[in-house]
C-alpha positions as CSV (number, residue, x, y, z in Angstrom):
1,M,-22.1,-15.4,7.6
2,K,-21.3,-14.4,4.0
3,I,-19.1,-11.4,3.2
4,Y,-19.0,-10.0,-0.3
5,S,-16.1,-7.8,-1.4
6,P,-16.2,-6.2,-4.8
7,M,-12.8,-4.6,-5.6
8,A,-10.9,-3.1,-8.5
9,T,-7.8,-5.2,-9.3
10,G,-4.3,-4.0,-9.7
11,N,-3.6,-2.2,-6.5
12,G,-2.5,-2.8,-2.9
13,A,-6.0,-2.7,-1.5
14,Y,-7.0,-5.6,-3.8
15,V,-4.0,-7.6,-2.4
16,V,-5.2,-7.0,1.1
17,H,-8.8,-8.1,0.4
18,S,-7.5,-11.1,-1.6
19,T,-5.6,-12.1,1.5
20,L,-8.8,-11.9,3.6
21,S,-10.6,-14.1,1.0
22,K,-7.9,-16.8,1.5
23,K,-7.9,-16.7,5.3
24,L,-11.7,-16.3,5.9
25,S,-13.8,-19.1,4.4
26,D,-16.9,-16.9,4.2
27,Y,-15.2,-14.0,2.6
28,H,-15.9,-13.8,-1.2
29,L,-13.7,-11.4,-3.2
30,Q,-14.9,-10.3,-6.7
31,G,-12.3,-8.4,-8.7
32,Y,-13.3,-6.2,-11.5
33,N,-11.4,-4.3,-14.2
34,P,-10.5,-0.8,-12.9
35,Y,-11.4,0.6,-16.3
36,L,-15.0,0.1,-15.3
37,T,-14.6,3.1,-13.0
38,L,-14.4,5.4,-16.0
39,F,-18.2,5.0,-16.1
40,P,-19.0,4.1,-12.5
41,P,-22.8,3.3,-13.0
42,L,-21.6,0.2,-14.8
43,L,-20.5,-1.2,-11.4
44,S,-24.2,-1.4,-10.4
45,C,-24.6,-3.9,-13.3
46,L,-21.8,-6.1,-12.2
47,P,-23.1,-9.7,-11.7
48,W,-22.5,-10.7,-8.1
49,T,-20.6,-13.9,-7.4
50,I,-22.7,-14.7,-4.4
51,K,-26.4,-14.0,-3.6
52,S,-27.7,-12.4,-0.4
53,P,-24.5,-11.6,1.5
54,D,-24.7,-10.7,5.1
55,I,-22.1,-8.0,4.8
56,I,-20.6,-5.9,1.9
57,H,-17.0,-4.9,2.4
58,S,-15.3,-2.5,-0.1
59,T,-13.5,0.7,-0.4
60,P,-15.2,4.1,-0.1
61,D,-14.6,5.3,-3.6
62,Y,-17.1,3.0,-5.3
63,A,-18.9,1.2,-2.5
64,W,-21.9,3.4,-3.1
65,F,-22.6,1.4,-6.3
66,F,-22.7,-1.9,-4.3
67,R,-24.9,-0.9,-1.5
68,R,-28.0,-2.9,-0.8
69,Q,-30.9,-2.1,1.5
70,K,-30.8,-4.0,4.8
71,T,-27.2,-5.3,4.1
72,P,-24.6,-3.7,6.3
73,L,-21.8,-1.9,4.4
74,I,-18.3,-1.8,5.8
75,I,-15.9,0.5,4.0
76,T,-12.1,0.6,4.5
77,F,-10.0,3.6,3.6
78,H,-6.8,2.2,2.2
79,N,-5.7,5.7,1.2
80,Y,-7.0,9.3,0.8
81,V,-6.3,11.4,-2.3
82,L,-9.0,14.1,-2.2
83,D,-7.1,16.8,-0.4
84,N,-5.3,19.8,-1.9
85,F,-1.9,18.3,-1.2
86,M,-2.4,15.6,-3.9
87,K,-3.3,18.1,-6.7
88,K,0.3,18.6,-7.7
89,Y,0.8,14.9,-8.1
90,S,-2.4,14.4,-10.2
91,N,-3.1,15.2,-13.9
92,F,-6.1,17.4,-14.9
93,L,-8.5,14.5,-15.4
94,Q,-7.6,13.0,-12.0
95,Q,-8.1,16.4,-10.3
96,L,-11.5,16.8,-11.9
97,H,-12.4,13.3,-10.9
98,Y,-11.3,13.8,-7.3
99,I,-13.1,17.1,-6.6
100,T,-16.4,16.1,-8.4
101,D,-17.8,12.6,-8.6
102,L,-15.2,10.7,-6.5
103,K,-15.7,13.0,-3.6
104,L,-19.5,12.6,-3.9
105,F,-19.2,8.8,-4.1
106,T,-17.0,8.8,-1.0
107,L,-19.4,11.0,1.0
108,G,-22.2,8.8,-0.1
109,A,-20.4,5.7,1.1
110,L,-19.7,7.4,4.4
111,R,-23.4,8.2,4.9
112,C,-24.7,4.7,4.3
113,A,-21.8,2.8,5.9
114,H,-22.5,0.7,8.9
115,T,-18.8,0.7,9.9
116,V,-15.8,2.6,8.7
117,T,-12.3,1.3,9.0
118,S,-8.9,2.7,8.0
119,V,-5.4,1.1,7.6
120,S,-3.6,3.7,9.6
121,H,-4.2,6.4,12.2
122,Y,-2.9,9.0,9.7
123,T,-5.5,8.1,7.1
124,A,-8.3,8.0,9.7
125,S,-7.4,11.5,10.9
126,L,-7.2,12.9,7.4
127,V,-10.6,11.5,6.5
128,K,-12.1,13.1,9.7
129,K,-10.5,16.4,8.9
130,E,-11.1,16.7,5.2
131,L,-14.6,15.3,5.1
132,N,-15.8,16.7,8.4
133,F,-16.6,13.1,9.5
134,S,-17.5,12.9,13.2
135,G,-18.2,9.2,13.3
136,D,-15.9,6.4,14.6
137,I,-13.2,5.0,12.4
138,K,-11.7,1.8,13.5
139,V,-8.0,1.4,12.6
140,I,-7.0,-2.1,11.4
141,Y,-3.4,-2.2,10.1
142,N,-2.7,-4.3,7.0
143,G,-1.1,-7.6,7.9
144,I,1.9,-9.3,6.4
145,D,2.3,-13.1,6.2
146,T,5.5,-13.4,8.2
147,N,5.8,-17.1,7.2
148,L,5.9,-16.1,3.5
149,F,7.7,-12.8,3.7
150,V,10.9,-14.0,5.4
151,P,14.5,-12.9,5.3
152,G,16.6,-14.5,2.6
153,Q,20.2,-15.7,2.8
154,T,22.7,-13.0,3.4
155,R,24.4,-12.0,0.2
156,R,28.2,-11.6,0.2
157,G,30.1,-9.4,-2.1
158,G,28.8,-8.0,-5.4
159,K,26.7,-4.9,-6.0
160,I,24.2,-3.6,-3.4
161,N,20.7,-4.0,-4.7
162,V,18.2,-1.3,-3.8
163,L,14.6,-2.2,-4.5
164,F,11.8,0.2,-5.6
165,S,8.5,-1.7,-5.6
166,G,5.3,0.0,-6.9
167,N,3.6,1.6,-9.8
168,L,5.7,4.1,-11.7
169,T,3.6,7.1,-10.7
170,H,4.3,10.5,-9.1
171,R,2.4,9.4,-6.0
172,K,4.9,6.5,-5.5
173,G,7.8,8.9,-6.1
174,A,9.0,7.2,-9.3
175,H,9.9,10.6,-10.7
176,L,12.8,10.8,-8.2
177,L,14.5,7.5,-9.1
178,G,16.7,9.0,-11.9
179,S,17.9,11.8,-9.7
180,I,18.6,9.4,-6.8
181,A,20.4,7.0,-9.1
182,E,22.8,9.7,-10.3
183,K,23.8,10.4,-6.7
184,I,24.5,7.0,-5.3
185,D,27.8,5.2,-5.3
186,K,28.9,3.1,-8.3
187,N,28.5,-0.2,-6.5
188,I,24.8,0.3,-6.0
189,V,22.0,-0.7,-8.4
190,I,18.4,0.5,-8.1
191,Q,16.1,-2.3,-9.2
192,Y,12.5,-1.3,-9.9
193,T,9.3,-3.1,-10.6
194,T,6.7,-1.6,-12.9
195,G,3.8,-2.3,-10.6
196,L,0.5,-4.1,-11.2
197,R,-1.0,-1.6,-13.6
198,T,1.8,0.0,-15.6
199,K,4.3,-1.3,-18.1
200,A,6.3,1.8,-18.4
201,S,10.1,2.1,-18.0
202,L,12.4,4.8,-16.7
203,P,15.1,6.5,-18.8
204,G,18.1,4.3,-19.2
205,L,20.9,4.7,-16.6
206,A,23.6,2.1,-15.9
207,N,22.5,1.7,-12.3
208,L,18.7,1.5,-13.0
209,E,17.4,-2.0,-13.7
210,N,13.9,-2.7,-14.8
211,L,12.5,-5.9,-13.2
212,G,9.2,-5.6,-15.0
213,A,5.8,-6.4,-13.6
214,I,6.2,-9.0,-10.8
215,P,3.1,-11.0,-9.6
216,H,2.5,-10.4,-5.9
217,E,3.1,-14.1,-5.1
218,Q,6.7,-13.8,-6.4
219,M,7.5,-10.6,-4.4
220,P,9.0,-12.5,-1.4
221,T,11.8,-13.7,-3.6
222,V,12.4,-10.2,-5.0
223,Y,12.6,-8.7,-1.5
224,Q,15.0,-11.5,-0.5
225,Q,17.4,-10.6,-3.3
226,A,17.5,-7.0,-2.2
227,D,19.6,-5.3,0.4
228,I,17.6,-2.1,0.9
229,L,14.1,-0.9,0.1
230,L,13.7,2.6,-1.4
231,F,10.3,4.1,-0.7
232,P,10.2,7.7,-1.9
233,T,6.4,7.9,-1.9
234,V,4.5,11.2,-1.5
235,R,1.4,9.7,0.1
236,E,0.6,6.3,1.6
237,G,-2.5,5.1,3.4
238,F,-0.4,2.3,5.0
239,G,2.7,1.3,3.0
240,L,2.2,-2.3,2.1
241,A,5.5,-2.7,0.2
242,A,7.4,-1.2,3.1
243,A,5.9,-3.6,5.6
244,E,6.5,-6.6,3.3
245,A,10.2,-5.6,2.9
246,M,10.5,-5.1,6.7
247,S,9.1,-8.6,7.2
248,C,11.9,-9.8,4.8
249,G,14.5,-8.2,7.0
250,L,15.3,-5.1,4.9
251,P,16.1,-1.7,6.1
252,V,13.9,1.0,4.5
253,V,14.7,4.4,3.2
254,A,11.4,6.2,2.9
255,T,9.7,9.6,2.9
256,N,8.8,11.1,6.3
257,C,5.1,11.5,5.4
258,S,1.6,10.3,6.0
259,S,1.5,6.8,7.6
260,L,5.1,5.8,7.2
261,P,6.3,7.0,10.7
262,E,3.7,4.5,12.0
263,L,5.7,1.7,10.3
264,I,9.3,2.8,10.2
265,T,11.3,3.8,13.3
266,D,13.7,6.4,12.1
267,G,17.3,5.5,12.8
268,K,16.4,2.0,14.0
269,G,14.5,0.4,11.1
270,G,15.8,2.7,8.4
271,Y,15.8,6.4,7.6
272,L,13.0,8.9,6.9
273,C,13.7,11.6,4.4
274,D,12.0,14.9,3.7
275,L,9.6,14.9,0.8
276,E,11.3,14.6,-2.6
277,D,14.7,15.2,-1.1
278,A,16.8,13.1,-3.6
279,E,20.0,14.1,-1.9
280,A,18.8,12.7,1.5
281,F,17.6,9.5,-0.1
282,A,20.9,9.0,-1.9
283,R,22.9,9.8,1.2
284,Y,21.2,7.3,3.4
285,I,21.4,4.6,0.7
286,N,25.1,5.2,0.5
287,T,25.3,5.0,4.4
288,L,23.6,1.6,4.4
289,A,25.5,0.3,1.5
290,C,28.7,0.9,3.4
291,S,27.7,-1.2,6.4
292,S,26.4,-4.7,6.2
293,Q,26.2,-4.7,10.0
294,K,23.8,-1.7,10.1
295,R,21.7,-3.3,7.4
296,K,21.5,-6.5,9.4
297,E,20.6,-4.7,12.7
298,M,17.9,-2.6,11.0
299,G,16.5,-5.5,9.2
300,Q,16.2,-7.6,12.3
301,F,14.5,-4.7,14.1
302,N,12.0,-4.3,11.2
303,R,11.3,-8.1,11.1
304,Q,10.4,-8.1,14.8
305,K,8.3,-4.9,14.4
306,V,6.2,-6.6,11.7
307,I,5.8,-9.7,13.8
308,N,4.6,-7.6,16.8
309,D,2.5,-5.0,15.1
310,F,1.6,-5.9,11.5
311,S,1.2,-9.6,11.4
312,L,-1.4,-11.3,9.1
313,A,-2.9,-13.1,12.0
314,K,-3.5,-9.9,13.8
315,M,-5.3,-8.3,10.8
316,V,-7.4,-11.3,10.1
317,N,-8.5,-11.7,13.7
318,S,-9.4,-8.0,13.8
319,Y,-11.6,-8.2,10.7
320,R,-13.2,-11.5,11.8
321,T,-14.1,-9.9,15.1
322,L,-15.5,-6.9,13.3
323,F,-17.6,-9.0,10.9
324,E,-19.0,-11.1,13.7
325,S,-20.0,-8.0,15.7
326,V,-21.9,-6.6,12.7
327,C,-23.8,-9.9,12.2
């Protein structure tokens, strides 16, 4: 059984499919430059790294260009950005892309897919509602390597490090970081990565520290040096960074939206805030900064939740079973 997975690089979905390629010997990942999607027909000309696969596994946005007759296509929704809610967080070209060709590509992929999966119940329900899709969508949560993403040594004294991990985009809530930084206590620093695609930086504030672009394999160390994860996103298909931080024993202060209530138990594993409520984010960060015991308890709760519900082994086994059932 040979599975072929063509994926645009530089995003969380690529990280997940890359993990599958490392854990399943017959899973062949082919990354391609995301700029190719500016002219999607070019994807049809991409030279395949394997011949005659038994299954093609990709994302719905561009899977249409990789379809082959008599080869089952499995598509996984890692997110959904085609609804009206996301318009305010998209520029004009993105909006035009979403409502024209990208929607057509997604509908085309749904029509020719053998199996449809999603990384959360929220995303699955949104796809069904927005695209009037009546077929089955199998939910397979993303999995975290709990042997790699482990808690670090408890830090004593010094400043409290709050981590923001993700691309500096409106969808990830990066526009709120400056406002939150102005409202937190002086002994707290917000450290932020610039993500896998962007090299931007935020306006200079004394308690905002740019860590730059961090390769994914180095992220466990970054989480281990943090005390709290800040996740002010406006839309997530799953929330990979939140789950990775939880596995490393961090409490999470996140937006109460989309898939995040499936990951984060409010009041036990962190706090869920209203959308774009910088005051609430700052308040809960200050609360956690004042109590090492609360951070420890929430971190332990999160670690166990990931082990129980979002382990890498569970995800890999689910996909293996799916692939075997298709072949």
